[in-house]
Every structure is written in structure tokens, then in C-alpha cells.
N, C-alpha and C positions, 0 to 999 in steps of 0.2 A: 600534476596532482588533480584528482577528481574531487567533487564535493563530498563524496563518500568513499572512504578507503578501507578495505579489509586486507589485513596482512597476516598470512600464515596462521589462520584461525583453525583450531582443531577442537572437537568436542566429542567426548565419549559418554555413553550411558551404560555403566557396567562393562560388559565385554563387547558392546556394540560401538564401533567407530562411526559416529553419525556424520562428522566432518573431519577432513584430514588436510591440513595445510592449504586452506582455501585463500586465494588471493583474488581481489575484485576491486576495480576502480570504476566508479560511476561518474561520467562527465556532467558538469553543471548544465542544467536546462535541457537534458536529454531524456529519452525514454529508454530505460535499460530493462530487459526482461531476463529473468532467471527461470530456466526450464529444466526438466529432467523427469525420468520415470518415477513412479511411486517409490518412496524410500530413498530417494537420491540425496536428501538432506536439505531440501529447499526451505521447509518450514523451520527447521532447526536454525538455519542461517538467518532467516528473517527474525526469529526470536532473539538471536544474538544482537541484531542490529537495533532492537528496540528495548533492550534491557531486561527482557523476560528471562533470558538465559545468559550466563557468563561463560565464555569459552574457556577451555582448559589452558590453551596457549594462544598467542597471537594478539592482535590489536584491531580495534574498529574505531575509526575517527570520522567525525562529520565537521566539515569546514575547519579541519585541523585540530579539533577538540575530541578527546576520547569520550566515547559513550559508555565505556565499561565501568560497572559499579554504580551507575546512575539508575535511579528509579524511573519507571516508565513516564511518570508525569514530568520529571526533570528533562527527559529526552524530548518530550513534547514541547516543553518550554524552549528547548534549543532550536526548534524549528522543524521537527520531524513529526509527521502524523501518519497513522496506520489505519488502513481499512481491513477488517478481518474477513475471513471466509463467510461467516454468517453475519449479516448486518446487525450491528450493535446499536440499536435505537431503543427509545422508551415507548413501548407499544401502547401504554395506557395514557400517554400524553398526546396532544395534538402535534401536527407537523410543525406549526409555529413554535409551540412550547419546546419541542426538541431543538429547534434551531436557536432559541434564546440561550440555551445552556452554554454552548461554546462561545457565543458572542459575549456573554457575561464573563466567562472565565478568561477569555483573551484580553478583555479590558482590565479586569481586576486581578488577574493572575491566579485566581483560585475560584472554586465554586463549592458550596456546601448547601445542604437542604434548607438551612436557615435563611438563605438568600432567595429561595425559590418564590416565596410569596411576593417579593418585591419586584420580580422581573417584569411582570406584565404592566406595572405602573412606571417603569423606567423607559421614558420616551426614546432616549438615545439607543438603548439596547433593542427595543422593539423595531425601530427604524432600520437598524443594522440587520436584524433577523429577516425583516420583510425584504430588504434589498438582496440578501443572500438567497432567499427562496426564489426571488425573481430571476436571479442569475441561473438558478437550477431549473427554471421553468416550472416551478411548483407553487407559485403564488395562489393559484386557484384551488390548491389542496390544503391550504394552511390551517383550516379548521377541522380537517379530517383527523381521526385518531390514527396514529402511525401504524397500529396493528392491522388496519384495514387496507393498507397500501399493497399493491402488487410487489413481487420481489424486486422487479426492476426499479420501481419507485422508492422502495426501502433503500436500495443501494444508492440511488441518486441522492436521497436525503442524507445518508451517512457520508457520502463524499462531500456534499455541501457543508455538513457539520465540520468536517475536517478542514475544508477550505476557509471556513469562517475564522479559523485560528491563524490564517495567513502563513501556512508552513512553507518552507523552502524545499522540503523533500517530502513527497507523498509515497508511502509504501502500500502497495495493493496486494493482498493475499487472496488469490483466486476470485477476483471481483465479479466474474460472470458465472460462478458456480451455481447450478440449479436454475439458470435462466432459460426461458424460451429464446429462440433465435432472434425474434424481433427486439426483445429486451437487451440481448447481447449486442446487437447492432446499435441500439440507442446508447448503450454504455460506451461503446467504441467511439461513437460520434461525440459524446460528452467529454471523454478523456482527451480526444484530439483537440477539441475546442479549448479545454483547460490548458493544454500544452501550448497552444498557439497564442493565447491571450494573457497568460499569467507567467511571472518569473519563477517558475517552479520546475523541479526535477522529479521525474516519476520513475520508480523502480517497481516492477510488477512480477509476481509469481503467478503463472497461469498454465493450465493444462490445454486450454483451447488454442490450437495453433492459428486458427483464424484471427483470434484476438491478438496474439503475439505478433504475427506478421503484418497485421494492420497497423500496429502502433509502434513497435520497437525499432530503434535505430541501431541498437547493439544488443546481442544476446549472449548470455553465458549458459552453457549446458553443464549440468552437474550429473554425475553418476556415481553411486556408492560413496557419496560424501566428498568427492573431489571434482574439480573442474576438468571436463574433457576438452572443451574448446570454447573460445570466445571470439565472435566475429559478427559481421553484418548479417542481416536476415537472408540476403541472396546467397551468401556463401554457406550459411548454416544449413539451408534446405537440403543441399546435396552432399553434405560432409559425411564421409564414410564412418567416422566415429559416432556421429549422431544417429545414422541408420543402424549401427550396431547396438547402440544403447536402447533405442526405441523399438527396433524391429527384429533384433537378434541376428542381423545380417553381419557376416564376418567382414572385417575391413582388410583382411589379409589377402595375399595374392596367390 
């Protein structure tokens, strides 16, 4: 049994079969990538994992507990954090103020605007946020407004905000989308360091094969809402079904 188990999950949107009988098992403390052409069902599957969508059939469990029917914040409290395609940070706040929010919520179990004014005077929370920024190598940017950061630094901040909640599963949705190659490589290095130094499992959806093959230990390939193949990166690279899905090459003889 993996830390994340998906069993016979299907999802339709009207006449469109977005997912069909998807099965997936993610091993604890691994990096598992989900890839596939546009329209393969990757984002739909991710949305089922975090409570944004409820599958028509099948089950999704994390550490043996069902995530179905739970609200996104409840799934977050279970130990699952998600990084979206577009960095979700508060651009009008400083980098430090952004980091204070998840630190406060993780300690107190919730956060609302009424608590905002007290965060900067809470020594424990400020210390935790400062430490988290140091881990992300962003301490020198703590007083910058988040909106002024580069895309790579915005992503680094968002990942740091997720890690401040001490998740056991980190879901990454196209984490390097729109990045320059230097920022992409920095993100790869960051995620590799996170995997090596923290007791965390990472599940990643990504189009950039350089990212996938640099990080993943196991890869699931989706096409038209169903899994084509699941294997190690070395075996995925030359798999005929993968070539057919991506390049239109026939796998027949």
C-alpha cells in the first residue's frame, strides 16, 4: 500500500470522459510524476486528490483515510499541500508576511483576517517564518513585496509556504510553468533538496520532461483519461505506448 492510493477513479463532464478507471499507488517518500499529452486528465486527477472535484466512481485515500467529500482545508489538515500552476501568494504583502500566514495557521489550526494584525507581534510565529525563509534561501528578500519577485522566487516562496505546514504529501501542478531555464534548474535543485532532507512524498504533474526525468523515481503516463503505463524513468523514455501518445508513432508491428 502506498501513502496515496487511487482506485478505479472515473470522472465525466457531460459527454466527456475525463478519467476512466484510474488506478495509482504512490510510495511513501518517493517522487512520483504524472505525465501525458494535453487533455490526458492530469489536472482532473489532481483536483480529485485535493477535494476540488469528487469522482463519479472509485476511491482516493491518503494514509488509509478517504479524501473524498472533504473540503480542501480539511485535506490540507490531513497532511496534503498543493502548489498550483500559477503561484498563489499575496502580492501586496511582503515575503515575510506571506510566510507568517501558513506558520500561524499550522500552529493554531486556522487563519482569518482578524488574526493578521497580531502576527508580526507573535515572536514564536515570526521566528518560525524567518527560519522557513532561511530554509528557502529567501531571508534576504523577506522585506520585499511578493509581487516584485521573479517567477522562480514566487514559486520558491509558495513551496516554502506549503512546507511551513509540515505536509507529508506535496502535490505540484506544473511547478516550472513559464519559467526561464535557470529558474527551472533552481526549482529542480530545491525539490531534490526537499526530498533528501525531509520526510515527505512528492507527486508532480509536469510537461517539462527535463524536470520529470531529473526528479521522478516512478512515472505514470495518462492518455485520454486512462493510464497507459507506469514504470521507472529509464523504461518510460523508450516505451512504445509513450511514443505513440506523445509523438503519434504507432506501437504496432
